[in-house]
N, CA, C and O atoms as a GROMACS GRO file, in nm:
protein
  612
    1MET      N    1  -1.974   1.144   0.829
    1MET     CA    2  -1.905   1.080   0.709
    1MET      C    3  -1.789   1.213   0.650
    1MET      O    4  -1.674   1.185   0.616
    2LYS      N    5  -1.829   1.322   0.645
    2LYS     CA    6  -1.727   1.343   0.566
    2LYS      C    7  -1.637   1.415   0.684
    2LYS      O    8  -1.519   1.435   0.659
    3ARG      N    9  -1.680   1.448   0.790
    3ARG     CA   10  -1.536   1.455   0.924
    3ARG      C   11  -1.479   1.366   0.944
    3ARG      O   12  -1.362   1.377   0.981
    4SER      N   13  -1.549   1.216   0.922
    4SER     CA   14  -1.448   1.088   0.932
    4SER      C   15  -1.335   1.107   0.825
    4SER      O   16  -1.214   1.092   0.845
    5ILE      N   17  -1.383   1.134   0.731
    5ILE     CA   18  -1.308   1.119   0.605
    5ILE      C   19  -1.192   1.193   0.617
    5ILE      O   20  -1.078   1.160   0.586
    6PHE      N   21  -1.243   1.324   0.680
    6PHE     CA   22  -1.092   1.430   0.703
    6PHE      C   23  -0.989   1.420   0.808
    6PHE      O   24  -0.870   1.448   0.813
    7LEU      N   25  -1.094   1.357   0.910
    7LEU     CA   26  -0.994   1.258   1.001
    7LEU      C   27  -0.910   1.175   0.970
    7LEU      O   28  -0.798   1.178   1.021
    8LEU      N   29  -0.945   1.085   0.879
    8LEU     CA   30  -0.867   0.962   0.840
    8LEU      C   31  -0.695   0.984   0.748
    8LEU      O   32  -0.580   0.941   0.752
    9ALA      N   33  -0.786   1.090   0.666
    9ALA     CA   34  -0.687   1.164   0.572
    9ALA      C   35  -0.576   1.250   0.656
    9ALA      O   36  -0.455   1.245   0.635
   10PHE      N   37  -0.643   1.334   0.759
   10PHE     CA   38  -0.540   1.388   0.818
   10PHE      C   39  -0.418   1.342   0.910
   10PHE      O   40  -0.320   1.409   0.942
   11LEU      N   41  -0.454   1.184   0.952
   11LEU     CA   42  -0.416   1.102   1.016
   11LEU      C   43  -0.316   1.030   0.952
   11LEU      O   44  -0.208   0.987   0.993
   12VAL      N   45  -0.373   1.024   0.838
   12VAL     CA   46  -0.250   0.939   0.720
   12VAL      C   47  -0.150   1.021   0.702
   12VAL      O   48  -0.038   0.971   0.715
   13LEU      N   49  -0.157   1.144   0.674
   13LEU     CA   50  -0.063   1.287   0.648
   13LEU      C   51   0.007   1.272   0.756
   13LEU      O   52   0.122   1.231   0.744
   14ALA      N   53  -0.047   1.302   0.884
   14ALA     CA   54   0.063   1.330   0.986
   14ALA      C   55   0.149   1.181   1.033
   14ALA      O   56   0.243   1.178   1.113
   15ALA      N   57   0.086   1.051   0.957
   15ALA     CA   58   0.186   0.950   1.019
   15ALA      C   59   0.266   0.960   0.926
   15ALA      O   60   0.320   0.851   0.909
   16GLY      N   61   0.306   1.044   0.849
   16GLY     CA   62   0.455   1.011   0.755
   16GLY      C   63   0.417   0.958   0.638
   16GLY      O   64   0.513   0.939   0.564
   17ILE      N   65   0.295   0.923   0.586
   17ILE     CA   66   0.263   0.852   0.442
   17ILE      C   67   0.264   0.962   0.334
   17ILE      O   68   0.286   0.927   0.219
   18ALA      N   69   0.244   1.088   0.360
   18ALA     CA   70   0.245   1.159   0.258
   18ALA      C   71   0.332   1.286   0.241
   18ALA      O   72   0.316   1.403   0.207
   19GLY      N   73   0.452   1.187   0.292
   19GLY     CA   74   0.577   1.325   0.296
   19GLY      C   75   0.613   1.361   0.147
   19GLY      O   76   0.686   1.459   0.133
   20ALA      N   77   0.576   1.299   0.041
   20ALA     CA   78   0.566   1.397  -0.101
   20ALA      C   79   0.453   1.348  -0.146
   20ALA      O   80   0.461   1.294  -0.256
   21GLN      N   81   0.343   1.349  -0.091
   21GLN     CA   82   0.242   1.362  -0.177
   21GLN      C   83   0.145   1.439  -0.114
   21GLN      O   84   0.123   1.427   0.006
   22SER      N   85   0.058   1.553  -0.218
   22SER     CA   86  -0.046   1.615  -0.198
   22SER      C   87  -0.181   1.560  -0.108
   22SER      O   88  -0.239   1.452  -0.115
   23ALA      N   89  -0.209   1.678  -0.022
   23ALA     CA   90  -0.376   1.616   0.028
   23ALA      C   91  -0.452   1.609  -0.046
   23ALA      O   92  -0.561   1.566  -0.008
   24SER      N   93  -0.438   1.641  -0.160
   24SER     CA   94  -0.580   1.624  -0.280
   24SER      C   95  -0.572   1.471  -0.329
   24SER      O   96  -0.678   1.410  -0.344
   25ARG      N   97  -0.432   1.400  -0.356
   25ARG     CA   98  -0.400   1.251  -0.399
   25ARG      C   99  -0.470   1.154  -0.281
   25ARG      O  100  -0.558   1.070  -0.294
   26VAL      N  101  -0.394   1.199  -0.154
   26VAL     CA  102  -0.453   1.113  -0.058
   26VAL      C  103  -0.653   1.127  -0.035
   26VAL      O  104  -0.733   1.040  -0.001
   27THR      N  105  -0.670   1.243  -0.064
   27THR     CA  106  -0.813   1.221  -0.031
   27THR      C  107  -0.906   1.163  -0.196
   27THR      O  108  -1.025   1.131  -0.198
   28GLU      N  109  -0.829   1.162  -0.298
   28GLU     CA  110  -0.845   1.091  -0.428
   28GLU      C  111  -0.841   0.959  -0.404
   28GLU      O  112  -0.922   0.890  -0.467
   29ILE      N  113  -0.768   0.907  -0.329
   29ILE     CA  114  -0.708   0.747  -0.290
   29ILE      C  115  -0.836   0.720  -0.213
   29ILE      O  116  -0.916   0.631  -0.241
   30LEU      N  117  -0.849   0.827  -0.090
   30LEU     CA  118  -0.981   0.743  -0.002
   30LEU      C  119  -1.098   0.770  -0.041
   30LEU      O  120  -1.195   0.742   0.030
   31GLU      N  121  -1.109   0.823  -0.145
   31GLU     CA  122  -1.251   0.790  -0.186
   31GLU      C  123  -1.292   0.727  -0.327
   31GLU      O  124  -1.384   0.732  -0.410
   32GLU      N  125  -1.155   0.657  -0.303
   32GLU     CA  126  -1.189   0.522  -0.448
   32GLU      C  127  -1.280   0.442  -0.416
   32GLU      O  128  -1.275   0.420  -0.294
   33LYS      N  129  -1.394   0.366  -0.486
   33LYS     CA  130  -1.435   0.244  -0.451
   33LYS      C  131  -1.362   0.117  -0.494
   33LYS      O  132  -1.385   0.012  -0.435
   34GLN      N  133  -1.268   0.125  -0.601
   34GLN     CA  134  -1.176   0.023  -0.605
   34GLN      C  135  -1.018   0.071  -0.613
   34GLN      O  136  -0.985   0.076  -0.732
   35VAL      N  137  -0.932   0.100  -0.542
   35VAL     CA  138  -0.794   0.138  -0.527
   35VAL      C  139  -0.737   0.107  -0.668
   35VAL      O  140  -0.803   0.028  -0.736
   36THR      N  141  -0.670   0.138  -0.701
   36THR     CA  142  -0.543   0.058  -0.810
   36THR      C  143  -0.435   0.026  -0.796
   36THR      O  144  -0.375   0.067  -0.696
   37ILE      N  145  -0.371  -0.060  -0.888
   37ILE     CA  146  -0.243  -0.070  -0.844
   37ILE      C  147  -0.153   0.031  -0.844
   37ILE      O  148  -0.065   0.027  -0.758
   38GLY      N  149  -0.154   0.164  -0.957
   38GLY     CA  150  -0.062   0.278  -0.984
   38GLY      C  151  -0.109   0.372  -0.853
   38GLY      O  152  -0.040   0.458  -0.799
   39GLU      N  153  -0.257   0.329  -0.814
   39GLU     CA  154  -0.265   0.411  -0.663
   39GLU      C  155  -0.149   0.366  -0.546
   39GLU      O  156  -0.074   0.425  -0.469
   40LEU      N  157  -0.178   0.233  -0.578
   40LEU     CA  158  -0.072   0.218  -0.422
   40LEU      C  159   0.080   0.185  -0.462
   40LEU      O  160   0.173   0.179  -0.380
   41ALA      N  161   0.089   0.166  -0.586
   41ALA     CA  162   0.258   0.206  -0.634
   41ALA      C  163   0.246   0.347  -0.583
   41ALA      O  164   0.276   0.350  -0.464
   42TYR      N  165   0.223   0.429  -0.616
   42TYR     CA  166   0.223   0.624  -0.576
   42TYR      C  167   0.277   0.597  -0.425
   42TYR      O  168   0.393   0.613  -0.385
   43MET      N  169   0.170   0.554  -0.356
   43MET     CA  170   0.185   0.548  -0.208
   43MET      C  171   0.320   0.488  -0.175
   43MET      O  172   0.411   0.535  -0.106
   44ALA      N  173   0.313   0.367  -0.245
   44ALA     CA  174   0.493   0.336  -0.183
   44ALA      C  175   0.591   0.395  -0.220
   44ALA      O  176   0.680   0.435  -0.146
   45GLY      N  177   0.586   0.410  -0.345
   45GLY     CA  178   0.673   0.529  -0.438
   45GLY      C  179   0.705   0.644  -0.330
   45GLY      O  180   0.818   0.679  -0.294
   46SER      N  181   0.606   0.685  -0.295
   46SER     CA  182   0.643   0.814  -0.214
   46SER      C  183   0.670   0.777  -0.080
   46SER      O  184   0.723   0.873  -0.024
   47GLU      N  185   0.653   0.657   0.015
   47GLU     CA  186   0.722   0.632   0.157
   47GLU      C  187   0.830   0.646   0.096
   47GLU      O  188   0.893   0.744   0.134
   48LEU      N  189   0.892   0.568  -0.012
   48LEU     CA  190   1.008   0.522   0.005
   48LEU      C  191   1.135   0.629  -0.104
   48LEU      O  192   1.241   0.591  -0.152
   49ASN      N  193   1.075   0.755  -0.111
   49ASN     CA  194   1.123   0.872  -0.216
   49ASN      C  195   1.164   0.827  -0.349
   49ASN      O  196   1.258   0.862  -0.420
   50LEU      N  197   1.069   0.736  -0.367
   50LEU     CA  198   1.105   0.660  -0.491
   50LEU      C  199   1.062   0.791  -0.668
   50LEU      O  200   1.097   0.789  -0.786
   51ILE      N  201   1.003   0.853  -0.611
   51ILE     CA  202   0.908   0.915  -0.724
   51ILE      C  203   0.864   1.091  -0.670
   51ILE      O  204   0.853   1.088  -0.547
   52LYS      N  205   0.847   1.190  -0.708
   52LYS     CA  206   0.843   1.324  -0.715
   52LYS      C  207   0.669   1.303  -0.687
   52LYS      O  208   0.589   1.214  -0.714
   53GLU      N  209   0.662   1.419  -0.628
   53GLU     CA  210   0.528   1.455  -0.595
   53GLU      C  211   0.456   1.467  -0.709
   53GLU      O  212   0.492   1.527  -0.810
   54GLY      N  213   0.375   1.420  -0.697
   54GLY     CA  214   0.267   1.427  -0.854
   54GLY      C  215   0.289   1.373  -0.982
   54GLY      O  216   0.245   1.416  -1.088
   55ALA      N  217   0.366   1.267  -0.960
   55ALA     CA  218   0.419   1.182  -1.056
   55ALA      C  219   0.295   1.071  -1.066
   55ALA      O  220   0.234   1.017  -0.973
   56SER      N  221   0.276   1.054  -1.218
   56SER     CA  222   0.187   0.952  -1.269
   56SER      C  223   0.173   0.820  -1.168
   56SER      O  224   0.251   0.786  -1.079
   57TYR      N  225   0.040   0.750  -1.214
   57TYR     CA  226   0.037   0.637  -1.131
   57TYR      C  227   0.156   0.518  -1.258
   57TYR      O  228   0.220   0.416  -1.233
   58ASP      N  229   0.140   0.589  -1.373
   58ASP     CA  230   0.207   0.485  -1.481
   58ASP      C  231   0.356   0.494  -1.406
   58ASP      O  232   0.404   0.388  -1.365
   59ALA      N  233   0.428   0.615  -1.388
   59ALA     CA  234   0.528   0.627  -1.325
   59ALA      C  235   0.585   0.572  -1.248
   59ALA      O  236   0.701   0.530  -1.252
   60SER      N  237   0.500   0.567  -1.163
   60SER     CA  238   0.492   0.489  -1.001
   60SER      C  239   0.475   0.384  -1.041
   60SER      O  240   0.589   0.351  -1.072
   61LEU      N  241   0.419   0.313  -1.062
   61LEU     CA  242   0.416   0.186  -1.086
   61LEU      C  243   0.531   0.098  -1.189
   61LEU      O  244   0.546  -0.024  -1.196
   62GLN      N  245   0.617   0.223  -1.275
   62GLN     CA  246   0.705   0.163  -1.336
   62GLN      C  247   0.820   0.135  -1.232
   62GLN      O  248   0.885   0.030  -1.223
   63ALA      N  249   0.836   0.265  -1.143
   63ALA     CA  250   0.961   0.317  -1.003
   63ALA      C  251   0.929   0.177  -0.921
   63ALA      O  252   1.026   0.116  -0.878
   64ALA      N  253   0.775   0.116  -0.894
   64ALA     CA  254   0.802  -0.008  -0.820
   64ALA      C  255   0.779  -0.104  -0.895
   64ALA      O  256   0.742  -0.200  -0.827
   65VAL      N  257   0.783  -0.127  -1.007
   65VAL     CA  258   0.844  -0.213  -1.053
   65VAL      C  259   0.996  -0.239  -1.091
   65VAL      O  260   1.050  -0.349  -1.106
   66ASP      N  261   1.052  -0.109  -1.102
   66ASP     CA  262   1.206  -0.160  -1.116
   66ASP      C  263   1.302  -0.167  -0.994
   66ASP      O  264   1.422  -0.187  -1.005
   67THR      N  265   1.237  -0.147  -0.874
   67THR     CA  266   1.306  -0.138  -0.697
   67THR      C  267   1.243  -0.284  -0.663
   67THR      O  268   1.277  -0.338  -0.558
   68GLY      N  269   1.151  -0.351  -0.754
   68GLY     CA  270   1.093  -0.477  -0.703
   68GLY      C  271   0.994  -0.493  -0.557
   68GLY      O  272   0.987  -0.587  -0.478
   69ILE      N  273   0.932  -0.379  -0.560
   69ILE     CA  274   0.815  -0.387  -0.494
   69ILE      C  275   0.671  -0.504  -0.560
   69ILE      O  276   0.596  -0.583  -0.503
   70LEU      N  277   0.686  -0.467  -0.681
   70LEU     CA  278   0.627  -0.507  -0.748
   70LEU      C  279   0.648  -0.569  -0.868
   70LEU      O  280   0.696  -0.500  -0.958
   71LYS      N  281   0.616  -0.719  -0.896
   71LYS     CA  282   0.651  -0.795  -1.026
   71LYS      C  283   0.624  -0.732  -1.122
   71LYS      O  284   0.538  -0.645  -1.104
   72ALA      N  285   0.672  -0.743  -1.243
   72ALA     CA  286   0.631  -0.644  -1.384
   72ALA      C  287   0.518  -0.716  -1.423
   72ALA      O  288   0.524  -0.835  -1.393
   73GLY      N  289   0.393  -0.670  -1.495
   73GLY     CA  290   0.299  -0.757  -1.548
   73GLY      C  291   0.119  -0.698  -1.511
   73GLY      O  292   0.006  -0.744  -1.519
   74HIS      N  293   0.207  -0.534  -1.458
   74HIS     CA  294   0.042  -0.470  -1.406
   74HIS      C  295   0.053  -0.412  -1.496
   74HIS      O  296   0.133  -0.414  -1.590
   75ASN      N  297  -0.070  -0.329  -1.459
   75ASN     CA  298  -0.133  -0.176  -1.533
   75ASN      C  299  -0.169  -0.114  -1.404
   75ASN      O  300  -0.224  -0.165  -1.307
   76ALA      N  301  -0.120   0.024  -1.425
   76ALA     CA  302  -0.160   0.104  -1.330
   76ALA      C  303  -0.325   0.118  -1.273
   76ALA      O  304  -0.368   0.104  -1.159
   77SER      N  305  -0.399   0.150  -1.406
   77SER     CA  306  -0.542   0.093  -1.368
   77SER      C  307  -0.623   0.009  -1.364
   77SER      O  308  -0.740   0.027  -1.398
   78ASP      N  309  -0.549  -0.155  -1.299
   78ASP     CA  310  -0.596  -0.240  -1.270
   78ASP      C  311  -0.673  -0.206  -1.108
   78ASP      O  312  -0.638  -0.123  -1.024
   79PRO      N  313  -0.761  -0.282  -1.107
   79PRO     CA  314  -0.821  -0.265  -0.921
   79PRO      C  315  -0.699  -0.359  -0.874
   79PRO      O  316  -0.652  -0.455  -0.935
   80ALA      N  317  -0.666  -0.316  -0.771
   80ALA     CA  318  -0.554  -0.392  -0.675
   80ALA      C  319  -0.655  -0.480  -0.565
   80ALA      O  320  -0.772  -0.448  -0.547
   81THR      N  321  -0.604  -0.572  -0.510
   81THR     CA  322  -0.675  -0.713  -0.431
   81THR      C  323  -0.601  -0.703  -0.279
   81THR      O  324  -0.480  -0.682  -0.264
   82TYR      N  325  -0.662  -0.715  -0.212
   82TYR     CA  326  -0.628  -0.752  -0.065
   82TYR      C  327  -0.456  -0.796  -0.105
   82TYR      O  328  -0.358  -0.730  -0.072
   83ALA      N  329  -0.456  -0.909  -0.174
   83ALA     CA  330  -0.304  -1.006  -0.168
   83ALA      C  331  -0.173  -0.912  -0.230
   83ALA      O  332  -0.052  -0.919  -0.211
   84GLU      N  333  -0.252  -0.827  -0.308
   84GLU     CA  334  -0.130  -0.721  -0.390
   84GLU      C  335  -0.134  -0.657  -0.270
   84GLU      O  336  -0.058  -0.708  -0.188
   85LEU      N  337  -0.193  -0.568  -0.233
   85LEU     CA  338  -0.169  -0.452  -0.138
   85LEU      C  339  -0.041  -0.510  -0.001
   85LEU      O  340   0.057  -0.447   0.039
   86ALA      N  341  -0.084  -0.631   0.038
   86ALA     CA  342   0.003  -0.679   0.143
   86ALA      C  343   0.130  -0.718   0.096
   86ALA      O  344   0.227  -0.714   0.170
   87PHE      N  345   0.138  -0.761  -0.036
   87PHE     CA  346   0.282  -0.758  -0.118
   87PHE      C  347   0.341  -0.610  -0.124
   87PHE      O  348   0.455  -0.584  -0.084
   88ILE      N  349   0.252  -0.510  -0.178
   88ILE     CA  350   0.349  -0.399  -0.193
   88ILE      C  351   0.373  -0.328  -0.018
   88ILE      O  352   0.468  -0.271   0.036
   89CYS      N  353   0.277  -0.355   0.014
   89CYS     CA  354   0.303  -0.330   0.207
   89CYS      C  355   0.438  -0.395   0.280
   89CYS      O  356   0.507  -0.334   0.362
   90SER      N  357   0.457  -0.502   0.243
   90SER     CA  358   0.557  -0.586   0.279
   90SER      C  359   0.706  -0.610   0.200
   90SER      O  360   0.791  -0.699   0.206
   91LYS      N  361   0.697  -0.514   0.144
   91LYS     CA  362   0.831  -0.438   0.077
   91LYS      C  363   0.845  -0.324   0.070
   91LYS      O  364   0.938  -0.279   0.004
   92THR      N  365   0.738  -0.224   0.153
   92THR     CA  366   0.768  -0.080   0.161
   92THR      C  367   0.802  -0.111   0.286
   92THR      O  368   0.920  -0.075   0.296
   93TRP      N  369   0.768  -0.157   0.388
   93TRP     CA  370   0.778  -0.143   0.526
   93TRP      C  371   0.879  -0.279   0.599
   93TRP      O  372   0.875  -0.384   0.533
   94LYS      N  373   0.938  -0.281   0.685
   94LYS     CA  374   1.058  -0.368   0.765
   94LYS      C  375   0.928  -0.468   0.806
   94LYS      O  376   0.896  -0.471   0.925
   95VAL      N  377   0.864  -0.537   0.724
   95VAL     CA  378   0.750  -0.637   0.794
   95VAL      C  379   0.811  -0.817   0.777
   95VAL      O  380   0.822  -0.868   0.666
   96GLU      N  381   0.839  -0.883   0.893
   96GLU     CA  382   0.915  -0.998   0.881
   96GLU      C  383   0.854  -1.090   0.809
   96GLU      O  384   0.740  -1.133   0.830
   97LYS      N  385   0.918  -1.119   0.733
   97LYS     CA  386   0.851  -1.214   0.614
   97LYS      C  387   0.828  -1.362   0.681
   97LYS      O  388   0.876  -1.387   0.792
   98SER      N  389   0.767  -1.438   0.624
   98SER     CA  390   0.762  -1.605   0.668
   98SER      C  391   0.823  -1.647   0.600
   98SER      O  392   0.877  -1.590   0.505
   99LEU      N  393   0.831  -1.776   0.635
   99LEU     CA  394   0.930  -1.862   0.536
   99LEU      C  395   0.874  -1.916   0.391
   99LEU      O  396   0.956  -1.933   0.301
  100PHE      N  397   0.764  -1.936   0.373
  100PHE     CA  398   0.683  -1.931   0.287
  100PHE      C  399   0.717  -1.809   0.149
  100PHE      O  400   0.753  -1.822   0.032
  101PHE      N  401   0.684  -1.688   0.240
  101PHE     CA  402   0.679  -1.529   0.137
  101PHE      C  403   0.861  -1.578   0.107
  101PHE      O  404   0.910  -1.593  -0.006
  102LYS      N  405   0.927  -1.594   0.223
  102LYS     CA  406   1.090  -1.598   0.139
  102LYS      C  407   1.103  -1.742   0.020
  102LYS      O  408   1.190  -1.740  -0.068
  103LEU      N  409   1.049  -1.808   0.029
  103LEU     CA  410   1.083  -1.910  -0.073
  103LEU      C  411   0.975  -1.905  -0.172
  103LEU      O  412   0.976  -1.983  -0.267
  104THR      N  413   0.855  -1.794  -0.151
  104THR     CA  414   0.781  -1.774  -0.315
  104THR      C  415   0.803  -1.646  -0.357
  104THR      O  416   0.796  -1.616  -0.476
  105ASN      N  417   0.834  -1.555  -0.255
  105ASN     CA  418   0.752  -1.421  -0.322
  105ASN      C  419   0.642  -1.383  -0.353
  105ASN      O  420   0.620  -1.294  -0.436
  106SER      N  421   0.564  -1.443  -0.292
  106SER     CA  422   0.404  -1.426  -0.358
  106SER      C  423   0.319  -1.356  -0.263
  106SER      O  424   0.326  -1.362  -0.140
  107PRO      N  425   0.228  -1.281  -0.342
  107PRO     CA  426   0.141  -1.192  -0.256
  107PRO      C  427   0.035  -1.251  -0.165
  107PRO      O  428  -0.037  -1.186  -0.089
  108ARG      N  429   0.034  -1.395  -0.185
  108ARG     CA  430  -0.049  -1.446  -0.127
  108ARG      C  431   0.002  -1.482   0.036
  108ARG      O  432  -0.057  -1.466   0.143
  109TYR      N  433   0.104  -1.526   0.012
  109TYR     CA  434   0.174  -1.555   0.135
  109TYR      C  435   0.222  -1.400   0.215
  109TYR      O  436   0.265  -1.390   0.330
  110ALA      N  437   0.202  -1.301   0.131
  110ALA     CA  438   0.242  -1.142   0.202
  110ALA      C  439   0.112  -1.141   0.288
  110ALA      O  440   0.107  -1.121   0.410
  111PHE      N  441  -0.005  -1.168   0.193
  111PHE     CA  442  -0.119  -1.151   0.311
  111PHE      C  443  -0.160  -1.250   0.384
  111PHE      O  444  -0.265  -1.228   0.445
  112LYS      N  445  -0.099  -1.380   0.402
  112LYS     CA  446  -0.145  -1.420   0.500
  112LYS      C  447  -0.028  -1.366   0.625
  112LYS      O  448  -0.075  -1.374   0.738
  113GLN      N  449   0.089  -1.323   0.620
  113GLN     CA  450   0.153  -1.310   0.704
  113GLN      C  451   0.099  -1.156   0.762
  113GLN      O  452   0.097  -1.128   0.882
  114LEU      N  453   0.056  -1.065   0.657
  114LEU     CA  454  -0.021  -0.964   0.772
  114LEU      C  455  -0.114  -0.975   0.822
  114LEU      O  456  -0.168  -0.890   0.893
  115GLN      N  457  -0.162  -1.109   0.789
  115GLN     CA  458  -0.300  -1.179   0.870
  115GLN      C  459  -0.292  -1.184   1.011
  115GLN      O  460  -0.350  -1.129   1.104
  116SER      N  461  -0.169  -1.297   0.994
  116SER     CA  462  -0.139  -1.337   1.103
  116SER      C  463  -0.092  -1.210   1.239
  116SER      O  464  -0.112  -1.222   1.360
  117LEU      N  465  -0.019  -1.081   1.157
  117LEU     CA  466   0.003  -0.988   1.258
  117LEU      C  467  -0.086  -0.897   1.301
  117LEU      O  468  -0.070  -0.814   1.391
  118GLY      N  469  -0.244  -0.925   1.190
  118GLY     CA  470  -0.303  -0.869   1.250
  118GLY      C  471  -0.318  -0.718   1.207
  118GLY      O  472  -0.382  -0.633   1.269
  119VAL      N  473  -0.266  -0.704   1.122
  119VAL     CA  474  -0.309  -0.621   1.006
  119VAL      C  475  -0.398  -0.597   0.914
  119VAL      O  476  -0.468  -0.497   0.905
  120ILE      N  477  -0.395  -0.682   0.853
  120ILE     CA  478  -0.560  -0.726   0.780
  120ILE      C  479  -0.613  -0.822   0.871
  120ILE      O  480  -0.564  -0.889   0.962
  121SER      N  481  -0.768  -0.806   0.803
  121SER     CA  482  -0.895  -0.890   0.916
  121SER      C  483  -0.870  -1.016   0.854
  121SER      O  484  -0.820  -1.034   0.743
  122SER      N  485  -0.917  -1.117   0.953
  122SER     CA  486  -0.870  -1.263   0.949
  122SER      C  487  -1.011  -1.318   0.873
  122SER      O  488  -1.024  -1.440   0.881
  123ASN      N  489  -1.106  -1.256   0.809
  123ASN     CA  490  -1.192  -1.295   0.762
  123ASN      C  491  -1.210  -1.204   0.616
  123ASN      O  492  -1.321  -1.187   0.566
  124ALA      N  493  -1.091  -1.152   0.560
  124ALA     CA  494  -1.070  -1.068   0.470
  124ALA      C  495  -1.012  -1.188   0.388
  124ALA      O  496  -0.940  -1.280   0.426
  125ASP      N  497  -1.079  -1.155   0.235
  125ASP     CA  498  -0.975  -1.237   0.111
  125ASP      C  499  -0.924  -1.198   0.065
  125ASP      O  500  -0.964  -1.088   0.026
  126PRO      N  501  -0.818  -1.234   0.029
  126PRO     CA  502  -0.683  -1.225  -0.056
  126PRO      C  503  -0.749  -1.193  -0.198
  126PRO      O  504  -0.674  -1.120  -0.263
  127SER      N  505  -0.829  -1.215  -0.246
  127SER     CA  506  -0.871  -1.183  -0.410
  127SER      C  507  -1.001  -1.066  -0.453
  127SER      O  508  -1.056  -1.024  -0.554
  128GLN      N  509  -1.009  -1.047  -0.300
  128GLN     CA  510  -1.112  -0.930  -0.311
  128GLN      C  511  -1.031  -0.806  -0.310
  128GLN      O  512  -0.933  -0.765  -0.250
  129ILE      N  513  -1.144  -0.747  -0.438
  129ILE     CA  514  -1.090  -0.634  -0.461
  129ILE      C  515  -1.093  -0.504  -0.327
  129ILE      O  516  -1.192  -0.505  -0.254
  130ILE      N  517  -0.997  -0.413  -0.305
  130ILE     CA  518  -0.993  -0.300  -0.205
  130ILE      C  519  -1.070  -0.208  -0.244
  130ILE      O  520  -1.118  -0.225  -0.356
  131SER      N  521  -1.111  -0.081  -0.166
  131SER     CA  522  -1.141   0.042  -0.160
  131SER      C  523  -1.009   0.129  -0.106
  131SER      O  524  -0.905   0.082  -0.062
  132GLY      N  525  -1.038   0.248  -0.120
  132GLY     CA  526  -0.915   0.309  -0.154
  132GLY      C  527  -0.894   0.350   0.039
  132GLY      O  528  -0.782   0.355   0.091
  133ARG      N  529  -1.035   0.377   0.122
  133ARG     CA  530  -1.048   0.374   0.239
  133ARG      C  531  -1.014   0.204   0.293
  133ARG      O  532  -1.011   0.202   0.416
  134THR      N  533  -0.998   0.122   0.256
  134THR     CA  534  -0.936  -0.047   0.298
  134THR      C  535  -0.759   0.008   0.287
  134THR      O  536  -0.690   0.049   0.380
  135ALA      N  537  -0.730  -0.004   0.176
  135ALA     CA  538  -0.600   0.041   0.140
  135ALA      C  539  -0.530   0.119   0.251
  135ALA      O  540  -0.443   0.074   0.326
  136LEU      N  541  -0.577   0.228   0.251
  136LEU     CA  542  -0.546   0.349   0.371
  136LEU      C  543  -0.538   0.276   0.512
  136LEU      O  544  -0.438   0.275   0.585
  137ASN      N  545  -0.620   0.234   0.528
  137ASN     CA  546  -0.640   0.216   0.678
  137ASN      C  547  -0.518   0.089   0.748
  137ASN      O  548  -0.472   0.073   0.860
  138VAL      N  549  -0.499   0.014   0.609
  138VAL     CA  550  -0.435  -0.080   0.618
  138VAL      C  551  -0.251  -0.053   0.587
  138VAL      O  552  -0.150  -0.120   0.610
  139ILE      N  553  -0.268   0.035   0.545
  139ILE     CA  554  -0.145   0.123   0.551
  139ILE      C  555  -0.099   0.176   0.649
  139ILE      O  556   0.022   0.188   0.671
  140SER      N  557  -0.206   0.225   0.736
  140SER     CA  558  -0.190   0.330   0.828
  140SER      C  559  -0.158   0.233   0.941
  140SER      O  560  -0.114   0.298   1.036
  141ALA      N  561  -0.165   0.090   0.972
  141ALA     CA  562  -0.170  -0.033   1.026
  141ALA      C  563  -0.022  -0.067   1.028
  141ALA      O  564   0.031  -0.080   1.138
  142CYS      N  565   0.055  -0.083   0.913
  142CYS     CA  566   0.157  -0.080   0.876
  142CYS      C  567   0.254   0.034   0.911
  142CYS      O  568   0.372   0.004   0.923
  143ILE      N  569   0.230   0.114   0.921
  143ILE     CA  570   0.309   0.243   0.946
  143ILE      C  571   0.304   0.225   1.093
  143ILE      O  572   0.415   0.241   1.144
  144GLU      N  573   0.227   0.203   1.161
  144GLU     CA  574   0.201   0.195   1.340
  144GLU      C  575   0.273   0.089   1.354
  144GLU      O  576   0.364   0.096   1.436
  145LYS      N  577   0.255  -0.033   1.280
  145LYS     CA  578   0.314  -0.135   1.366
  145LYS      C  579   0.459  -0.162   1.309
  145LYS      O  580   0.516  -0.254   1.368
  146PHE      N  581   0.532  -0.104   1.208
  146PHE     CA  582   0.629  -0.174   1.140
  146PHE      C  583   0.723   0.016   1.137
  146PHE      O  584   0.837   0.029   1.091
  147GLY      N  585   0.671   0.090   1.174
  147GLY     CA  586   0.734   0.240   1.182
  147GLY      C  587   0.692   0.299   1.011
  147GLY      O  588   0.642   0.240   0.914
  148ALA      N  589   0.740   0.445   1.032
  148ALA     CA  590   0.728   0.537   0.921
  148ALA      C  591   0.841   0.521   0.810
  148ALA      O  592   0.807   0.536   0.693
  149GLU      N  593   0.979   0.488   0.843
  149GLU     CA  594   1.054   0.475   0.768
  149GLU      C  595   1.045   0.331   0.707
  149GLU      O  596   1.045   0.230   0.778
  150GLY      N  597   1.035   0.325   0.535
  150GLY     CA  598   1.005   0.230   0.428
  150GLY      C  599   1.116   0.127   0.468
  150GLY      O  600   1.181   0.111   0.572
  151GLY      N  601   1.113   0.064   0.350
  151GLY     CA  602   1.219  -0.016   0.343
  151GLY      C  603   1.227  -0.165   0.414
  151GLY      O  604   1.229  -0.198   0.532
  152GLU      N  605   1.232  -0.253   0.270
  152GLU     CA  606   1.289  -0.390   0.311
  152GLU      C  607   1.358  -0.432   0.382
  152GLU      O  608   1.463  -0.371   0.400
  153GLU      N  609   1.329  -0.572   0.468
  153GLU     CA  610   1.435  -0.597   0.556
  153GLU      C  611   1.532  -0.676   0.483
  153GLU      O  612   1.636  -0.712   0.538
   0.00000   0.00000   0.00000
């Protein structure tokens, strides 16, 4: 178990997600039973070089809101759902946007789009609160599918 956690953390680091992140932050997020909005904002902010290494989750959330990666109204300590993760991923990487996502800019349609692209499991529930491991698996799939360079198309 520890070996697989170490291997996954190493792969995440090697994939470029952790350009500005310390290994301890990635390990901390990986071990979370419920990943938070602040932790996801930190990952996105690091990928897009919006924050400095070691930035707080509150500062990461504010940077994500300021740049349109997240909508206002979240707290950094709020547990994240699949839909929120999909929304953040679709804003962080150049994910092809569906017509409904373009029209509504809704996390639900970002979720459906990542599901249709095979990044998120077809039996996942958009309102399900996710673990750190699940979040890093989805982020790793986004890097693999959409490239290491972030940025909305």
